[in-house]
KEPA-999252 format. One record per residue: residue in one letter; z, y, x of N, C-alpha, C, O in turn. Coordinates in steps of 0.02 Angstrom, whole numbers. Each point is the difference from the previous one (the first is absolute). Layout:
REM KEPA-999252
+------+--------+--------+--------+--------+--------+--------+--------+--------+--------+--------+--------+--------+
! resn !    n_Z !    n_Y !    n_X !   ca_Z !   ca_Y !   ca_X !    c_Z !    c_Y !    c_X !    o_Z !    o_Y !    o_X !
+------+--------+--------+--------+--------+--------+--------+--------+--------+--------+--------+--------+--------+
!    A !      Z !      Y !      X !      Z !      Y !      X !      Z !      Y !      X !      Z !      Y !      X !
...
+------+--------+--------+--------+--------+--------+--------+--------+--------+--------+--------+--------+--------+
REM end
This chain:
REM KEPA-999252
+------+--------+--------+--------+--------+--------+--------+--------+--------+--------+--------+--------+--------+
! resn !    n_Z !    n_Y !    n_X !   ca_Z !   ca_Y !   ca_X !    c_Z !    c_Y !    c_X !    o_Z !    o_Y !    o_X !
+------+--------+--------+--------+--------+--------+--------+--------+--------+--------+--------+--------+--------+
!    S !   5316 !   4930 !   6241 !    -25 !     31 !    -61 !     53 !     48 !    -29 !     58 !     -2 !     21 !
!    V !    -79 !     43 !    -67 !     46 !     48 !    -32 !     54 !    -38 !    -39 !     59 !     19 !      2 !
!    Q !    -78 !    -72 !    -38 !     49 !    -38 !    -39 !     53 !    -30 !     46 !     59 !      1 !    -17 !
!    E !    -80 !    -28 !     74 !     49 !    -30 !     47 !     47 !     54 !     27 !     60 !    -12 !      6 !
!    F !    -87 !     71 !     11 !     42 !     55 !     24 !     52 !     19 !    -53 !     59 !      7 !     15 !
!    M !    -82 !      0 !    -78 !     45 !     20 !    -53 !     54 !    -52 !    -12 !     59 !     18 !     -8 !
!    T !    -78 !    -81 !      7 !     48 !    -54 !    -11 !     52 !     -4 !     56 !     60 !     -2 !    -12 !
!    F !    -84 !      1 !     74 !     44 !     -5 !     58 !     48 !     60 !      3 !     60 !     -8 !      9 !
!    T !    -88 !     68 !    -16 !     40 !     61 !      4 !     52 !      3 !    -55 !     58 !     18 !     12 !
!    S !    -78 !    -36 !    -73 !     47 !      0 !    -57 !     57 !    -49 !     12 !     58 !     18 !    -11 !
!    Q !    -74 !    -79 !     33 !     53 !    -49 !     12 !     48 !     23 !     53 !     60 !     -8 !     -6 !
!    L !    -86 !     37 !     59 !     41 !     23 !     55 !     47 !     56 !    -23 !     59 !      0 !     17 !
!    I !    -85 !     48 !    -54 !     40 !     56 !    -23 !     55 !    -23 !    -48 !     57 !     22 !      4 !
!    V !    -75 !    -68 !    -50 !     50 !    -26 !    -47 !     55 !    -37 !     37 !     59 !      8 !    -15 !
!    E !    -77 !    -50 !     64 !     50 !    -38 !     38 !     48 !     46 !     37 !     58 !    -18 !      9 !
!    R !    -81 !     76 !     12 !     42 !     46 !     39 !     38 !     50 !    -44 !     37 !     42 !     25 !
!    S !    -46 !    -46 !    -90 !     32 !     47 !    -46 !     62 !    -32 !    -31 !      2 !    -60 !    -12 !
!    E !     48 !    101 !     -1 !     62 !    -24 !    -31 !     -7 !     -2 !    -75 !    -41 !     36 !    -29 !
!    L !     81 !    -78 !     -3 !      2 !     -2 !    -73 !     18 !     69 !    -27 !     42 !     35 !     29 !
!    G !    -74 !    -16 !    -83 !     14 !     64 !    -32 !    -29 !     60 !     37 !     23 !     57 !    -12 !
!    S !    -71 !    -68 !     55 !    -26 !     57 !     40 !    -72 !     18 !    -19 !    -39 !    -41 !    -24 !
!    R !     23 !    104 !     37 !    -67 !     26 !     -6 !    -16 !     33 !     66 !     42 !     33 !     30 !
!    A !   -104 !    -41 !     -8 !    -20 !     32 !     63 !    -75 !      9 !      1 !    -38 !    -33 !    -36 !
!    S !     17 !     80 !     77 !    -71 !     11 !     13 !    -10 !     -6 !     75 !     32 !     34 !     39 !
!    V !    -77 !    -79 !    -20 !    -11 !    -16 !     70 !    -74 !     14 !     17 !    -45 !    -23 !    -35 !
!    K !     34 !     59 !     89 !    -68 !     14 !     22 !    -26 !    -59 !     40 !     33 !    -23 !     46 !
!    E !    -91 !     -1 !    -64 !    -32 !    -55 !     35 !    -74 !     16 !      6 !    -36 !      3 !    -50 !
!    Q !     13 !      8 !    111 !    -67 !     24 !     14 !    -12 !     65 !    -39 !     40 !     46 !      5 !
!    E !    -93 !    -42 !    -44 !    -13 !     61 !    -38 !     28 !     -1 !    -71 !    -17 !     43 !    -40 !
!    Y !     59 !    -91 !     25 !     27 !     -9 !    -67 !     75 !     12 !     -3 !     35 !     -4 !     51 !
!    L !    -10 !     17 !   -111 !     71 !      0 !    -14 !     15 !    -60 !    -44 !    -32 !    -10 !    -51 !
!    C !     80 !    -30 !     72 !     20 !    -59 !    -38 !     67 !     16 !    -34 !     50 !     11 !     33 !
!    H !    -51 !     -9 !    -99 !     59 !     16 !    -39 !     30 !    -66 !    -25 !    -33 !    -38 !    -35 !
!    V !     95 !     25 !     53 !     32 !    -64 !    -18 !     62 !     13 !    -42 !     38 !     47 !     12 !
!    Y !    -29 !    -89 !    -61 !     61 !      1 !    -41 !     25 !    -72 !     -5 !    -35 !    -43 !    -25 !
!    V !     95 !     32 !     50 !     32 !    -66 !     -4 !     60 !      8 !    -47 !     48 !     35 !     15 !
!    R !    -53 !    -67 !    -73 !     54 !      6 !    -49 !     61 !    -40 !     22 !     -5 !    -43 !     44 !
!    N !     61 !     56 !    -76 !     62 !    -36 !     15 !     -5 !    -74 !    -15 !     37 !    -40 !     30 !
!    D !    -82 !     20 !    -76 !     -7 !    -70 !    -16 !    -49 !    -36 !     47 !    -15 !    -59 !     -9 !
!    G !    -12 !     95 !     59 !    -44 !    -30 !     49 !    -74 !      7 !    -14 !    -41 !    -14 !     43 !
!    L !     23 !     35 !   -103 !    -70 !     10 !    -16 !    -24 !     62 !     36 !     33 !     52 !     -1 !
!    A !    -92 !    -56 !     32 !    -25 !     56 !     40 !    -73 !     13 !    -15 !    -37 !    -45 !    -21 !
!    G !     17 !    106 !     33 !    -70 !     19 !     -7 !    -18 !     52 !     52 !     42 !     37 !     24 !
!    V !   -107 !    -36 !     -6 !    -25 !     47 !     50 !    -64 !     32 !    -27 !    -43 !    -35 !    -26 !
!    V !     39 !    100 !     32 !    -62 !     37 !    -15 !    -25 !     28 !     67 !     37 !     35 !     35 !
!    I !    -99 !    -51 !    -19 !    -31 !     27 !     61 !    -50 !     54 !    -22 !    -47 !    -14 !    -38 !
!    A !     58 !     75 !     62 !    -41 !     56 !    -22 !    -15 !     45 !     59 !     30 !     -6 !     54 !
!    D !    -78 !     51 !    -64 !    -13 !     48 !     53 !     55 !     54 !     -1 !     41 !      2 !    -45 !
!    N !    -42 !     41 !     96 !     53 !     50 !      7 !      1 !     52 !    -55 !     50 !     33 !    -10 !
!    E !   -106 !    -26 !    -26 !     -4 !     52 !    -51 !     26 !    -23 !    -68 !     13 !     42 !    -44 !
!    Y !     -6 !   -107 !     34 !     23 !    -25 !    -65 !     75 !     15 !     -6 !     38 !    -17 !     45 !
!    P !    -15 !     47 !   -101 !     70 !     21 !     -6 !     50 !    -59 !      3 !     -8 !    -49 !    -35 !
!    Q !     58 !     57 !     77 !     52 !    -51 !      9 !     35 !    -14 !    -67 !     14 !    -58 !    -16 !
!    R !      1 !    110 !    -21 !     36 !     -8 !    -64 !    -40 !    -45 !    -48 !     29 !    -42 !    -35 !
!    V !    -94 !     49 !     34 !    -43 !    -40 !    -43 !      1 !    -73 !     22 !      1 !    -46 !    -41 !
!    C !     -1 !     34 !    106 !      3 !    -69 !     26 !     64 !    -34 !    -23 !     -2 !    -58 !    -21 !
!    F !     59 !     93 !     25 !     63 !    -31 !    -19 !      6 !     -8 !    -76 !     32 !    -46 !    -24 !
!    T !    -63 !     91 !    -14 !     -3 !     -9 !    -73 !    -40 !    -62 !    -17 !     21 !    -39 !    -43 !
!    L !    -77 !     29 !     76 !    -41 !    -60 !    -11 !     40 !    -63 !     18 !      0 !    -48 !    -39 !
!    L !     33 !     49 !     96 !     41 !    -58 !     20 !     54 !    -16 !    -51 !     11 !    -58 !    -18 !
!    D !     24 !    110 !     -6 !     52 !    -10 !    -51 !    -28 !    -35 !    -61 !     28 !    -50 !    -23 !
!    K !    -83 !     76 !     -3 !    -29 !    -28 !    -61 !    -24 !    -71 !      9 !     13 !    -44 !    -41 !
!    V !    -49 !     32 !     96 !    -28 !    -67 !     12 !     56 !    -51 !     10 !     -2 !    -54 !    -29 !
!    L !     52 !     71 !     71 !     53 !    -48 !     12 !     43 !    -13 !    -62 !     21 !    -57 !    -12 !
!    D !     -9 !    109 !    -28 !     38 !    -10 !    -62 !    -37 !    -47 !    -48 !     29 !    -47 !    -27 !
!    E !    -93 !     60 !     17 !    -38 !    -41 !    -46 !     -9 !    -71 !     27 !      6 !    -49 !    -37 !
!    F !    -20 !     43 !    102 !     -7 !    -66 !     31 !     64 !    -41 !     -9 !     -3 !    -59 !    -16 !
!    S !     61 !     91 !     26 !     63 !    -36 !     -5 !     14 !    -23 !    -72 !     37 !    -49 !    -10 !
!    R !    -65 !     84 !    -39 !      8 !    -22 !    -70 !    -48 !    -57 !    -18 !     16 !    -41 !    -42 !
!    Q !    -74 !     40 !     74 !    -52 !    -49 !    -18 !      1 !    -64 !     41 !    -22 !    -53 !    -23 !
!    V !     49 !     56 !     83 !     -1 !    -57 !     45 !     71 !    -22 !     14 !     43 !     41 !     18 !
!    S !    -30 !   -105 !    -26 !     67 !    -28 !     11 !     23 !     13 !     72 !    -38 !     -9 !     48 !
!    K !    101 !     29 !    -41 !     29 !     13 !     66 !     -2 !    -63 !     44 !     -3 !      6 !     61 !
!    M !      3 !    -64 !    -92 !     -4 !    -62 !     39 !    -67 !     -7 !     35 !     -5 !    -35 !     51 !
!    D !    -48 !     67 !    -77 !    -66 !     -5 !     30 !    -13 !     51 !     56 !    -48 !     -7 !     37 !
!    W !     91 !     58 !    -31 !    -12 !     52 !     50 !     -4 !    -25 !     72 !    -48 !     16 !     34 !
!    P !     97 !    -54 !    -10 !     -1 !    -18 !     71 !    -60 !    -42 !     22 !    -26 !      9 !     55 !
!    S !      3 !    -53 !    -98 !    -55 !    -44 !     20 !    -67 !     22 !    -28 !    -51 !    -32 !     14 !
!    G !     50 !     85 !    -53 !    -61 !     21 !    -33 !    -50 !     34 !     45 !     18 !     26 !     54 !
!    S !    -80 !    -26 !    -76 !    -54 !     34 !     35 !    -50 !     21 !    -53 !      4 !    -22 !    -57 !
!    P !    -52 !     64 !     75 !    -51 !     19 !    -50 !    -37 !    -60 !    -30 !    -26 !      3 !    -55 !
!    A !     23 !    -58 !     93 !    -34 !    -60 !    -25 !     42 !    -38 !    -51 !    -26 !    -37 !    -42 !
!    T !     93 !     45 !     46 !     43 !    -40 !    -44 !     33 !     40 !    -55 !     25 !    -28 !    -49 !
!    I !    -24 !     95 !     55 !     31 !     42 !    -51 !    -53 !     46 !    -30 !    -35 !     36 !     36 !
!    S !     30 !    -39 !   -101 !    -47 !     43 !    -35 !     36 !     64 !    -22 !     49 !     -3 !    -38 !
!    Y !    -74 !     60 !     60 !     27 !     64 !    -20 !    -59 !     48 !    -12 !    -18 !     40 !     43 !
!    A !    -11 !    -46 !   -101 !    -61 !     36 !    -17 !      9 !     75 !     -5 !    -49 !     37 !      8 !
!    A !    109 !    -13 !    -21 !     12 !     72 !     -9 !    -12 !     40 !     64 !    -10 !     61 !     -4 !
!    L !     12 !    -93 !     61 !     -7 !     37 !     63 !    -66 !     37 !      4 !     -2 !     58 !     21 !
!    D !    -52 !    -89 !    -42 !    -66 !     32 !      2 !      0 !     65 !    -41 !    -30 !     50 !     21 !
!    G !     62 !    -52 !    -79 !      3 !     60 !    -42 !     39 !     56 !     34 !    -21 !     58 !     -3 !
!    Y !     76 !    -75 !     35 !     39 !     51 !     35 !    -40 !     30 !     58 !     -1 !     61 !     10 !
!    L !    -32 !   -104 !     28 !    -38 !     24 !     57 !    -57 !     45 !    -22 !    -14 !     51 !     32 !
!    S !    -17 !    -69 !    -87 !    -54 !     42 !    -27 !     27 !     67 !    -25 !    -31 !     52 !     12 !
!    K !     88 !    -53 !    -46 !     30 !     60 !    -27 !     22 !     49 !     54 !     -7 !     61 !     -7 !
!    Y !     33 !    -88 !     63 !     27 !     42 !     52 !    -50 !     16 !     56 !     17 !     35 !     48 !
!    Q !    -77 !    -61 !    -54 !    -50 !     13 !     51 !    -21 !     74 !     -3 !    -10 !     28 !    -54 !
!    V !      5 !      2 !    112 !    -21 !     70 !      3 !    -76 !      3 !     -6 !    -36 !    -33 !     38 !
!    R !     14 !     71 !    -86 !    -72 !      8 !     -9 !    -18 !     73 !     17 !     38 !     46 !    -15 !
!    P !    -95 !    -36 !     47 !    -19 !     68 !     15 !    -11 !     41 !    -62 !    -30 !    -24 !    -48 !
!    A !     53 !     84 !     48 !    -10 !     44 !    -57 !    -67 !     36 !      5 !    -21 !     18 !     55 !
!    L !    -10 !     -8 !   -111 !    -62 !     38 !     -2 !     18 !     73 !     -9 !     31 !     20 !    -49 !
!    V !    -52 !     20 !     97 !     15 !     71 !     -2 !    -65 !     39 !     -5 !    -43 !     -8 !     44 !
!    P !     35 !     49 !    -95 !    -62 !     38 !     -5 !     -6 !     50 !     57 !     49 !     30 !     22 !
!    R !   -109 !    -21 !      1 !    -13 !     49 !     54 !    -23 !     66 !    -31 !    -30 !      2 !    -54 !
!    G !     46 !     51 !     89 !    -28 !     63 !    -23 !     48 !     52 !    -13 !    -19 !     55 !    -20 !
+------+--------+--------+--------+--------+--------+--------+--------+--------+--------+--------+--------+--------+
REM end
């Protein structure tokens, strides 16, 4: 499934990334943008090739900063979406989602 692909690919990319690094990795028809902070907290944005890289890393910065303020560092290693509540993620994903623009013809 798509969810399994995203989860597996994200985990693999994070495991292969060094602390304090940012990278964009091509996987199939997607670009996976990863940011691993020096404190070990990491995030991955999977987007198509047309979505701007700068925007992906801005999103990762904001989400990881807010997550680190709201969720105890002790919960990070053992946490999962089932055990950690982080409601702000949906808002960020909605805000950064690319929507088609309506362009008048003529």
